[in-house]
mmJSON file of the N, C-alpha and C atoms, coordinates in Angstrom:
{"data_MODEL":{"atom_site":{
"group_PDB":["ATOM","ATOM","ATOM","ATOM","ATOM","ATOM","ATOM","ATOM","ATOM","ATOM","ATOM","ATOM","ATOM","ATOM","ATOM","ATOM","ATOM","ATOM","ATOM","ATOM","ATOM","ATOM","ATOM","ATOM","ATOM","ATOM","ATOM","ATOM","ATOM","ATOM","ATOM","ATOM","ATOM","ATOM","ATOM","ATOM","ATOM","ATOM","ATOM","ATOM","ATOM","ATOM","ATOM","ATOM","ATOM","ATOM","ATOM","ATOM","ATOM","ATOM","ATOM","ATOM","ATOM","ATOM","ATOM","ATOM","ATOM","ATOM","ATOM","ATOM","ATOM","ATOM","ATOM","ATOM","ATOM","ATOM","ATOM","ATOM","ATOM","ATOM","ATOM","ATOM","ATOM","ATOM","ATOM","ATOM","ATOM","ATOM","ATOM","ATOM","ATOM","ATOM","ATOM","ATOM","ATOM","ATOM","ATOM","ATOM","ATOM","ATOM","ATOM","ATOM","ATOM","ATOM","ATOM","ATOM","ATOM","ATOM","ATOM","ATOM","ATOM","ATOM","ATOM","ATOM","ATOM","ATOM","ATOM","ATOM","ATOM","ATOM","ATOM","ATOM","ATOM","ATOM","ATOM","ATOM","ATOM","ATOM","ATOM","ATOM","ATOM","ATOM","ATOM","ATOM","ATOM","ATOM","ATOM","ATOM","ATOM","ATOM","ATOM","ATOM","ATOM","ATOM","ATOM","ATOM","ATOM","ATOM","ATOM","ATOM","ATOM","ATOM","ATOM","ATOM","ATOM","ATOM","ATOM","ATOM","ATOM","ATOM","ATOM","ATOM","ATOM","ATOM","ATOM","ATOM","ATOM","ATOM","ATOM","ATOM","ATOM","ATOM","ATOM","ATOM","ATOM","ATOM","ATOM","ATOM","ATOM","ATOM","ATOM","ATOM","ATOM","ATOM"],
"id":[1,2,3,4,5,6,7,8,9,10,11,12,13,14,15,16,17,18,19,20,21,22,23,24,25,26,27,28,29,30,31,32,33,34,35,36,37,38,39,40,41,42,43,44,45,46,47,48,49,50,51,52,53,54,55,56,57,58,59,60,61,62,63,64,65,66,67,68,69,70,71,72,73,74,75,76,77,78,79,80,81,82,83,84,85,86,87,88,89,90,91,92,93,94,95,96,97,98,99,100,101,102,103,104,105,106,107,108,109,110,111,112,113,114,115,116,117,118,119,120,121,122,123,124,125,126,127,128,129,130,131,132,133,134,135,136,137,138,139,140,141,142,143,144,145,146,147,148,149,150,151,152,153,154,155,156,157,158,159,160,161,162,163,164,165,166,167,168,169,170,171,172,173,174],
"type_symbol":["N","C","C","N","C","C","N","C","C","N","C","C","N","C","C","N","C","C","N","C","C","N","C","C","N","C","C","N","C","C","N","C","C","N","C","C","N","C","C","N","C","C","N","C","C","N","C","C","N","C","C","N","C","C","N","C","C","N","C","C","N","C","C","N","C","C","N","C","C","N","C","C","N","C","C","N","C","C","N","C","C","N","C","C","N","C","C","N","C","C","N","C","C","N","C","C","N","C","C","N","C","C","N","C","C","N","C","C","N","C","C","N","C","C","N","C","C","N","C","C","N","C","C","N","C","C","N","C","C","N","C","C","N","C","C","N","C","C","N","C","C","N","C","C","N","C","C","N","C","C","N","C","C","N","C","C","N","C","C","N","C","C","N","C","C","N","C","C","N","C","C","N","C","C"],
"label_atom_id":["N","CA","C","N","CA","C","N","CA","C","N","CA","C","N","CA","C","N","CA","C","N","CA","C","N","CA","C","N","CA","C","N","CA","C","N","CA","C","N","CA","C","N","CA","C","N","CA","C","N","CA","C","N","CA","C","N","CA","C","N","CA","C","N","CA","C","N","CA","C","N","CA","C","N","CA","C","N","CA","C","N","CA","C","N","CA","C","N","CA","C","N","CA","C","N","CA","C","N","CA","C","N","CA","C","N","CA","C","N","CA","C","N","CA","C","N","CA","C","N","CA","C","N","CA","C","N","CA","C","N","CA","C","N","CA","C","N","CA","C","N","CA","C","N","CA","C","N","CA","C","N","CA","C","N","CA","C","N","CA","C","N","CA","C","N","CA","C","N","CA","C","N","CA","C","N","CA","C","N","CA","C","N","CA","C","N","CA","C","N","CA","C","N","CA","C","N","CA","C","N","CA","C"],
"label_alt_id":[null,null,null,null,null,null,null,null,null,null,null,null,null,null,null,null,null,null,null,null,null,null,null,null,null,null,null,null,null,null,null,null,null,null,null,null,null,null,null,null,null,null,null,null,null,null,null,null,null,null,null,null,null,null,null,null,null,null,null,null,null,null,null,null,null,null,null,null,null,null,null,null,null,null,null,null,null,null,null,null,null,null,null,null,null,null,null,null,null,null,null,null,null,null,null,null,null,null,null,null,null,null,null,null,null,null,null,null,null,null,null,null,null,null,null,null,null,null,null,null,null,null,null,null,null,null,null,null,null,null,null,null,null,null,null,null,null,null,null,null,null,null,null,null,null,null,null,null,null,null,null,null,null,null,null,null,null,null,null,null,null,null,null,null,null,null,null,null,null,null,null,null,null,null],
"label_comp_id":["MET","MET","MET","THR","THR","THR","THR","THR","THR","ARG","ARG","ARG","LEU","LEU","LEU","THR","THR","THR","VAL","VAL","VAL","ARG","ARG","ARG","GLY","GLY","GLY","ILE","ILE","ILE","ILE","ILE","ILE","TYR","TYR","TYR","ASN","ASN","ASN","PRO","PRO","PRO","GLN","GLN","GLN","THR","THR","THR","ASP","ASP","ASP","SER","SER","SER","VAL","VAL","VAL","PHE","PHE","PHE","VAL","VAL","VAL","GLN","GLN","GLN","LYS","LYS","LYS","LEU","LEU","LEU","LYS","LYS","LYS","LYS","LYS","LYS","LEU","LEU","LEU","GLN","GLN","GLN","GLY","GLY","GLY","ASN","ASN","ASN","ASN","ASN","ASN","TRP","TRP","TRP","TYR","TYR","TYR","LEU","LEU","LEU","PRO","PRO","PRO","GLY","GLY","GLY","GLY","GLY","GLY","LYS","LYS","LYS","VAL","VAL","VAL","GLU","GLU","GLU","ASP","ASP","ASP","LYS","LYS","LYS","GLU","GLU","GLU","SER","SER","SER","LEU","LEU","LEU","ILE","ILE","ILE","SER","SER","SER","ALA","ALA","ALA","LEU","LEU","LEU","LYS","LYS","LYS","ARG","ARG","ARG","GLU","GLU","GLU","ILE","ILE","ILE","PHE","PHE","PHE","GLU","GLU","GLU","GLU","GLU","GLU","CYS","CYS","CYS","GLY","GLY","GLY"],
"label_asym_id":["A","A","A","A","A","A","A","A","A","A","A","A","A","A","A","A","A","A","A","A","A","A","A","A","A","A","A","A","A","A","A","A","A","A","A","A","A","A","A","A","A","A","A","A","A","A","A","A","A","A","A","A","A","A","A","A","A","A","A","A","A","A","A","A","A","A","A","A","A","A","A","A","A","A","A","A","A","A","A","A","A","A","A","A","A","A","A","A","A","A","A","A","A","A","A","A","A","A","A","A","A","A","A","A","A","A","A","A","A","A","A","A","A","A","A","A","A","A","A","A","A","A","A","A","A","A","A","A","A","A","A","A","A","A","A","A","A","A","A","A","A","A","A","A","A","A","A","A","A","A","A","A","A","A","A","A","A","A","A","A","A","A","A","A","A","A","A","A","A","A","A","A","A","A"],
"label_entity_id":["1","1","1","1","1","1","1","1","1","1","1","1","1","1","1","1","1","1","1","1","1","1","1","1","1","1","1","1","1","1","1","1","1","1","1","1","1","1","1","1","1","1","1","1","1","1","1","1","1","1","1","1","1","1","1","1","1","1","1","1","1","1","1","1","1","1","1","1","1","1","1","1","1","1","1","1","1","1","1","1","1","1","1","1","1","1","1","1","1","1","1","1","1","1","1","1","1","1","1","1","1","1","1","1","1","1","1","1","1","1","1","1","1","1","1","1","1","1","1","1","1","1","1","1","1","1","1","1","1","1","1","1","1","1","1","1","1","1","1","1","1","1","1","1","1","1","1","1","1","1","1","1","1","1","1","1","1","1","1","1","1","1","1","1","1","1","1","1","1","1","1","1","1","1"],
"label_seq_id":[1,1,1,2,2,2,3,3,3,4,4,4,5,5,5,6,6,6,7,7,7,8,8,8,9,9,9,10,10,10,11,11,11,12,12,12,13,13,13,14,14,14,15,15,15,16,16,16,17,17,17,18,18,18,19,19,19,20,20,20,21,21,21,22,22,22,23,23,23,24,24,24,25,25,25,26,26,26,27,27,27,28,28,28,29,29,29,30,30,30,31,31,31,32,32,32,33,33,33,34,34,34,35,35,35,36,36,36,37,37,37,38,38,38,39,39,39,40,40,40,41,41,41,42,42,42,43,43,43,44,44,44,45,45,45,46,46,46,47,47,47,48,48,48,49,49,49,50,50,50,51,51,51,52,52,52,53,53,53,54,54,54,55,55,55,56,56,56,57,57,57,58,58,58],
"pdbx_PDB_ins_code":[null,null,null,null,null,null,null,null,null,null,null,null,null,null,null,null,null,null,null,null,null,null,null,null,null,null,null,null,null,null,null,null,null,null,null,null,null,null,null,null,null,null,null,null,null,null,null,null,null,null,null,null,null,null,null,null,null,null,null,null,null,null,null,null,null,null,null,null,null,null,null,null,null,null,null,null,null,null,null,null,null,null,null,null,null,null,null,null,null,null,null,null,null,null,null,null,null,null,null,null,null,null,null,null,null,null,null,null,null,null,null,null,null,null,null,null,null,null,null,null,null,null,null,null,null,null,null,null,null,null,null,null,null,null,null,null,null,null,null,null,null,null,null,null,null,null,null,null,null,null,null,null,null,null,null,null,null,null,null,null,null,null,null,null,null,null,null,null,null,null,null,null,null,null],
"Cartn_x":[50.236,50.149,51.536,51.936,53.226,53.055,53.954,53.968,55.013,54.665,55.583,55.775,57.036,57.327,57.147,56.61,56.507,57.004,57.332,57.784,56.972,56.792,56.161,56.953,57.063,57.832,57.042,57.303,56.734,57.847,57.619,58.604,58.104,58.789,58.361,59.365,58.87,59.703,59.409,60.321,60.055,60.036,60.714,60.726,59.35,58.602,57.261,56.166,56.574,55.652,54.676,55.229,54.39,54.852,53.914,54.171,53.873,54.741,54.557,53.694,52.639,51.805,51.564,51.11,50.82,49.368,48.804,47.433,47.468,46.625,46.549,45.976,46.64,46.167,45.31,45.482,44.782,43.342,43.057,41.718,40.99,39.695,38.902,38.644,38.375,38.096,39.321,39.212,40.299,41.081,41.832,42.644,44.095,44.681,46.054,46.831,48.134,48.957,50.364,51.096,52.493,53.352,54.454,55.304,55.931,56.074,56.676,56.343,56.663,56.391,57.001,57.185,57.65,59.151,59.549,60.957,61.404,62.486,63.016,63.771,63.963,64.715,66.111,66.534,67.866,68.128,67.088,67.211,66.853,67.627,67.3,66.076,65.414,64.232,64.593,65.736,66.169,66.476,67.183,67.494,66.221,65.273,64.006,63.249,63.223,62.516,63.16,64.488,65.189,64.892,64.938,64.687,63.258,62.3,60.898,60.6,61.146,60.92,61.528,62.737,63.36,62.537,62.054,61.25,59.954,59.328,58.021,58.096,59.16,59.23,60.347,61.293,62.405,63.549],
"Cartn_y":[21.826,20.588,20.25,19.003,18.544,17.913,18.264,17.662,16.56,15.408,14.276,13.839,13.748,13.284,11.775,11.347,9.92,9.667,8.437,8.046,6.838,6.72,5.556,5.251,3.99,3.615,2.739,2.921,2.053,1.119,-0.163,-1.158,-1.77,-1.447,-1.869,-2.861,-3.971,-4.966,-4.91,-4.32,-4.194,-5.536,-6.557,-7.863,-8.52,-8.29,-8.881,-7.832,-6.576,-5.441,-5.435,-5.627,-5.68,-4.675,-4.297,-3.365,-4.095,-3.898,-4.525,-3.638,-4.203,-3.524,-4.514,-4.007,-4.87,-4.717,-5.796,-5.752,-5.395,-4.463,-4.082,-5.231,-5.586,-6.675,-6.159,-4.897,-4.349,-3.949,-3.683,-3.232,-4.33,-4.329,-5.297,-4.766,-5.658,-5.254,-5.403,-4.914,-5.007,-3.71,-3.423,-2.216,-2.556,-1.841,-2.068,-0.777,-0.898,0.294,0.034,1.112,1.026,0.945,0.175,0.085,1.431,1.709,2.958,3.206,4.412,4.749,6.076,6.269,7.548,7.732,8.981,9.36,9.708,9.072,9.346,10.679,11.246,12.494,12.341,13.333,13.394,12.248,11.661,10.585,11.145,10.791,11.264,10.509,11.097,10.449,9.108,9.071,7.829,6.755,7.132,6.166,5.646,6.538,6.141,5.174,5.472,4.604,3.22,3.177,1.891,1.099,1.759,1.096,0.556,1.386,0.972,-0.187,-0.131,-1.225,-2.514,-2.422,-3.619,-4.151,-3.26,-3.681,-4.364,-3.852,-4.368,-5.504,-5.522,-6.497,-7.526,-7.251,-8.168,-8.047],
"Cartn_z":[16.959,16.214,15.654,15.796,15.301,13.927,13.022,11.696,11.684,11.15,11.108,9.662,9.222,7.871,7.776,6.65,6.363,4.95,4.665,3.334,2.878,1.587,0.96,-0.298,-0.628,-1.799,-2.747,-4.01,-5.04,-5.484,-5.312,-5.718,-7.021,-8.11,-9.445,-10.018,-10.546,-11.204,-12.696,-13.496,-14.928,-15.663,-15.112,-15.769,-15.762,-14.694,-14.603,-14.737,-14.909,-15.008,-13.828,-12.627,-11.429,-10.378,-9.514,-8.417,-7.114,-6.104,-4.803,-3.925,-3.372,-2.372,-1.238,-0.088,1.045,1.442,1.934,2.437,3.919,4.317,5.724,6.533,7.603,8.452,9.597,9.956,11.113,10.806,9.553,9.177,8.417,8.514,7.772,6.371,5.472,4.101,3.223,2.023,1.054,0.989,2.026,2.08,1.763,0.813,0.391,0.558,0.721,0.856,0.342,0.107,-0.287,0.968,0.937,2.114,2.457,3.744,4.199,5.645,6.108,7.495,7.887,9.185,9.722,9.536,9.304,9.235,10.649,11.106,12.441,12.442,13.63,13.767,13.173,12.396,11.775,10.8,10.253,9.272,7.904,6.886,5.541,5.018,4.036,3.453,2.819,2.121,1.472,2.514,3.585,4.649,5.303,5.538,6.15,5.244,3.955,3.017,2.962,2.886,2.872,4.145,5.293,6.569,6.637,6.247,6.313,5.364,4.164,3.214,3.751,4.316,4.887,6.061,6.932,8.086,7.659,6.619,6.212,5.202,4.421,3.329,3.491,4.346,4.576,3.661],
"occupancy":[1.0,1.0,1.0,1.0,1.0,1.0,1.0,1.0,1.0,1.0,1.0,1.0,1.0,1.0,1.0,1.0,1.0,1.0,1.0,1.0,1.0,1.0,1.0,1.0,1.0,1.0,1.0,1.0,1.0,1.0,1.0,1.0,1.0,1.0,1.0,1.0,1.0,1.0,1.0,1.0,1.0,1.0,1.0,1.0,1.0,1.0,1.0,1.0,1.0,1.0,1.0,1.0,1.0,1.0,1.0,1.0,1.0,1.0,1.0,1.0,1.0,1.0,1.0,1.0,1.0,1.0,1.0,1.0,1.0,1.0,1.0,1.0,1.0,1.0,1.0,1.0,1.0,1.0,1.0,1.0,1.0,1.0,1.0,1.0,1.0,1.0,1.0,1.0,1.0,1.0,1.0,1.0,1.0,1.0,1.0,1.0,1.0,1.0,1.0,1.0,1.0,1.0,1.0,1.0,1.0,1.0,1.0,1.0,1.0,1.0,1.0,1.0,1.0,1.0,1.0,1.0,1.0,1.0,1.0,1.0,1.0,1.0,1.0,1.0,1.0,1.0,1.0,1.0,1.0,1.0,1.0,1.0,1.0,1.0,1.0,1.0,1.0,1.0,1.0,1.0,1.0,1.0,1.0,1.0,1.0,1.0,1.0,1.0,1.0,1.0,1.0,1.0,1.0,1.0,1.0,1.0,1.0,1.0,1.0,1.0,1.0,1.0,1.0,1.0,1.0,1.0,1.0,1.0,1.0,1.0,1.0,1.0,1.0,1.0],
"B_iso_or_equiv":[0.0,0.0,0.0,0.0,0.0,0.0,0.0,0.0,0.0,0.0,0.0,0.0,0.0,0.0,0.0,0.0,0.0,0.0,0.0,0.0,0.0,0.0,0.0,0.0,0.0,0.0,0.0,0.0,0.0,0.0,0.0,0.0,0.0,0.0,0.0,0.0,0.0,0.0,0.0,0.0,0.0,0.0,0.0,0.0,0.0,0.0,0.0,0.0,0.0,0.0,0.0,0.0,0.0,0.0,0.0,0.0,0.0,0.0,0.0,0.0,0.0,0.0,0.0,0.0,0.0,0.0,0.0,0.0,0.0,0.0,0.0,0.0,0.0,0.0,0.0,0.0,0.0,0.0,0.0,0.0,0.0,0.0,0.0,0.0,0.0,0.0,0.0,0.0,0.0,0.0,0.0,0.0,0.0,0.0,0.0,0.0,0.0,0.0,0.0,0.0,0.0,0.0,0.0,0.0,0.0,0.0,0.0,0.0,0.0,0.0,0.0,0.0,0.0,0.0,0.0,0.0,0.0,0.0,0.0,0.0,0.0,0.0,0.0,0.0,0.0,0.0,0.0,0.0,0.0,0.0,0.0,0.0,0.0,0.0,0.0,0.0,0.0,0.0,0.0,0.0,0.0,0.0,0.0,0.0,0.0,0.0,0.0,0.0,0.0,0.0,0.0,0.0,0.0,0.0,0.0,0.0,0.0,0.0,0.0,0.0,0.0,0.0,0.0,0.0,0.0,0.0,0.0,0.0,0.0,0.0,0.0,0.0,0.0,0.0],
"pdbx_formal_charge":[null,null,null,null,null,null,null,null,null,null,null,null,null,null,null,null,null,null,null,null,null,null,null,null,null,null,null,null,null,null,null,null,null,null,null,null,null,null,null,null,null,null,null,null,null,null,null,null,null,null,null,null,null,null,null,null,null,null,null,null,null,null,null,null,null,null,null,null,null,null,null,null,null,null,null,null,null,null,null,null,null,null,null,null,null,null,null,null,null,null,null,null,null,null,null,null,null,null,null,null,null,null,null,null,null,null,null,null,null,null,null,null,null,null,null,null,null,null,null,null,null,null,null,null,null,null,null,null,null,null,null,null,null,null,null,null,null,null,null,null,null,null,null,null,null,null,null,null,null,null,null,null,null,null,null,null,null,null,null,null,null,null,null,null,null,null,null,null,null,null,null,null,null,null],
"auth_seq_id":[1,1,1,2,2,2,3,3,3,4,4,4,5,5,5,6,6,6,7,7,7,8,8,8,9,9,9,10,10,10,11,11,11,12,12,12,13,13,13,14,14,14,15,15,15,16,16,16,17,17,17,18,18,18,19,19,19,20,20,20,21,21,21,22,22,22,23,23,23,24,24,24,25,25,25,26,26,26,27,27,27,28,28,28,29,29,29,30,30,30,31,31,31,32,32,32,33,33,33,34,34,34,35,35,35,36,36,36,37,37,37,38,38,38,39,39,39,40,40,40,41,41,41,42,42,42,43,43,43,44,44,44,45,45,45,46,46,46,47,47,47,48,48,48,49,49,49,50,50,50,51,51,51,52,52,52,53,53,53,54,54,54,55,55,55,56,56,56,57,57,57,58,58,58],
"auth_comp_id":["MET","MET","MET","THR","THR","THR","THR","THR","THR","ARG","ARG","ARG","LEU","LEU","LEU","THR","THR","THR","VAL","VAL","VAL","ARG","ARG","ARG","GLY","GLY","GLY","ILE","ILE","ILE","ILE","ILE","ILE","TYR","TYR","TYR","ASN","ASN","ASN","PRO","PRO","PRO","GLN","GLN","GLN","THR","THR","THR","ASP","ASP","ASP","SER","SER","SER","VAL","VAL","VAL","PHE","PHE","PHE","VAL","VAL","VAL","GLN","GLN","GLN","LYS","LYS","LYS","LEU","LEU","LEU","LYS","LYS","LYS","LYS","LYS","LYS","LEU","LEU","LEU","GLN","GLN","GLN","GLY","GLY","GLY","ASN","ASN","ASN","ASN","ASN","ASN","TRP","TRP","TRP","TYR","TYR","TYR","LEU","LEU","LEU","PRO","PRO","PRO","GLY","GLY","GLY","GLY","GLY","GLY","LYS","LYS","LYS","VAL","VAL","VAL","GLU","GLU","GLU","ASP","ASP","ASP","LYS","LYS","LYS","GLU","GLU","GLU","SER","SER","SER","LEU","LEU","LEU","ILE","ILE","ILE","SER","SER","SER","ALA","ALA","ALA","LEU","LEU","LEU","LYS","LYS","LYS","ARG","ARG","ARG","GLU","GLU","GLU","ILE","ILE","ILE","PHE","PHE","PHE","GLU","GLU","GLU","GLU","GLU","GLU","CYS","CYS","CYS","GLY","GLY","GLY"],
"auth_asym_id":["A","A","A","A","A","A","A","A","A","A","A","A","A","A","A","A","A","A","A","A","A","A","A","A","A","A","A","A","A","A","A","A","A","A","A","A","A","A","A","A","A","A","A","A","A","A","A","A","A","A","A","A","A","A","A","A","A","A","A","A","A","A","A","A","A","A","A","A","A","A","A","A","A","A","A","A","A","A","A","A","A","A","A","A","A","A","A","A","A","A","A","A","A","A","A","A","A","A","A","A","A","A","A","A","A","A","A","A","A","A","A","A","A","A","A","A","A","A","A","A","A","A","A","A","A","A","A","A","A","A","A","A","A","A","A","A","A","A","A","A","A","A","A","A","A","A","A","A","A","A","A","A","A","A","A","A","A","A","A","A","A","A","A","A","A","A","A","A","A","A","A","A","A","A"],
"auth_atom_id":["N","CA","C","N","CA","C","N","CA","C","N","CA","C","N","CA","C","N","CA","C","N","CA","C","N","CA","C","N","CA","C","N","CA","C","N","CA","C","N","CA","C","N","CA","C","N","CA","C","N","CA","C","N","CA","C","N","CA","C","N","CA","C","N","CA","C","N","CA","C","N","CA","C","N","CA","C","N","CA","C","N","CA","C","N","CA","C","N","CA","C","N","CA","C","N","CA","C","N","CA","C","N","CA","C","N","CA","C","N","CA","C","N","CA","C","N","CA","C","N","CA","C","N","CA","C","N","CA","C","N","CA","C","N","CA","C","N","CA","C","N","CA","C","N","CA","C","N","CA","C","N","CA","C","N","CA","C","N","CA","C","N","CA","C","N","CA","C","N","CA","C","N","CA","C","N","CA","C","N","CA","C","N","CA","C","N","CA","C","N","CA","C","N","CA","C","N","CA","C","N","CA","C"],
"pdbx_PDB_model_num":[1,1,1,1,1,1,1,1,1,1,1,1,1,1,1,1,1,1,1,1,1,1,1,1,1,1,1,1,1,1,1,1,1,1,1,1,1,1,1,1,1,1,1,1,1,1,1,1,1,1,1,1,1,1,1,1,1,1,1,1,1,1,1,1,1,1,1,1,1,1,1,1,1,1,1,1,1,1,1,1,1,1,1,1,1,1,1,1,1,1,1,1,1,1,1,1,1,1,1,1,1,1,1,1,1,1,1,1,1,1,1,1,1,1,1,1,1,1,1,1,1,1,1,1,1,1,1,1,1,1,1,1,1,1,1,1,1,1,1,1,1,1,1,1,1,1,1,1,1,1,1,1,1,1,1,1,1,1,1,1,1,1,1,1,1,1,1,1,1,1,1,1,1,1]
}}}
Protein backbone atom coordinates (compact mmCIF):
# COMPACT_ATOMS: atom_id res chain seq x y z
CA MET A 1 0.00 0.00 0.00
CA THR A 2 1.32 3.44 -0.94
CA THR A 3 0.99 6.36 1.45
CA ARG A 4 0.40 9.76 -0.15
CA LEU A 5 0.89 13.07 1.67
CA THR A 6 -1.81 15.69 1.36
CA VAL A 7 -2.17 19.23 2.65
CA ARG A 8 -5.17 21.32 3.68
CA GLY A 9 -5.20 24.96 4.62
CA ILE A 10 -7.38 27.18 6.74
CA ILE A 11 -7.67 30.64 5.26
CA TYR A 12 -8.73 33.00 8.05
CA ASN A 13 -9.54 36.70 7.63
CA PRO A 14 -9.30 38.39 11.05
CA GLN A 15 -10.85 41.62 9.72
CA THR A 16 -14.13 39.86 8.96
CA ASP A 17 -13.64 36.97 11.40
CA SER A 18 -14.35 34.53 8.57
CA VAL A 19 -12.89 31.26 7.30
CA PHE A 20 -12.74 30.27 3.62
CA VAL A 21 -14.16 26.87 2.70
CA GLN A 22 -15.27 25.40 -0.63
CA LYS A 23 -18.38 23.47 -1.53
CA LEU A 24 -17.78 20.13 -3.22
CA LYS A 25 -19.16 20.17 -6.74
CA LYS A 26 -18.70 16.47 -7.46
CA LEU A 27 -20.88 15.19 -4.63
CA GLN A 28 -24.52 15.85 -3.93
CA GLY A 29 -25.63 17.39 -0.69
CA ASN A 30 -24.06 20.02 1.51
CA ASN A 31 -20.46 18.83 1.60
CA TRP A 32 -17.78 21.42 2.36
CA TYR A 33 -14.02 21.12 2.58
CA LEU A 34 -10.84 23.09 3.16
CA PRO A 35 -8.72 23.87 0.09
CA GLY A 36 -5.75 21.55 -0.46
CA GLY A 37 -4.59 18.44 -2.22
CA LYS A 38 -1.73 16.03 -2.89
CA VAL A 39 1.93 16.82 -2.25
CA GLU A 40 4.04 16.16 -5.36
CA ASP A 41 7.34 14.24 -5.20
CA LYS A 42 10.18 16.36 -3.74
CA GLU A 43 7.79 19.23 -2.97
CA SER A 44 7.75 20.85 0.46
CA LEU A 45 4.50 20.92 2.43
CA ILE A 46 4.42 24.74 2.32
CA SER A 47 5.02 24.80 -1.46
CA ALA A 48 2.31 22.20 -1.98
CA LEU A 49 -0.16 24.14 0.14
CA LYS A 50 0.55 27.40 -1.70
CA ARG A 51 0.17 25.66 -5.07
CA GLU A 52 -3.06 23.91 -4.13
CA ILE A 53 -4.64 27.06 -2.68
CA PHE A 54 -3.71 29.00 -5.82
CA GLU A 55 -5.08 26.22 -8.07
CA GLU A 56 -8.37 26.01 -6.18
CA CYS A 57 -8.90 29.60 -5.14
CA GLY A 58 -7.03 31.68 -7.70
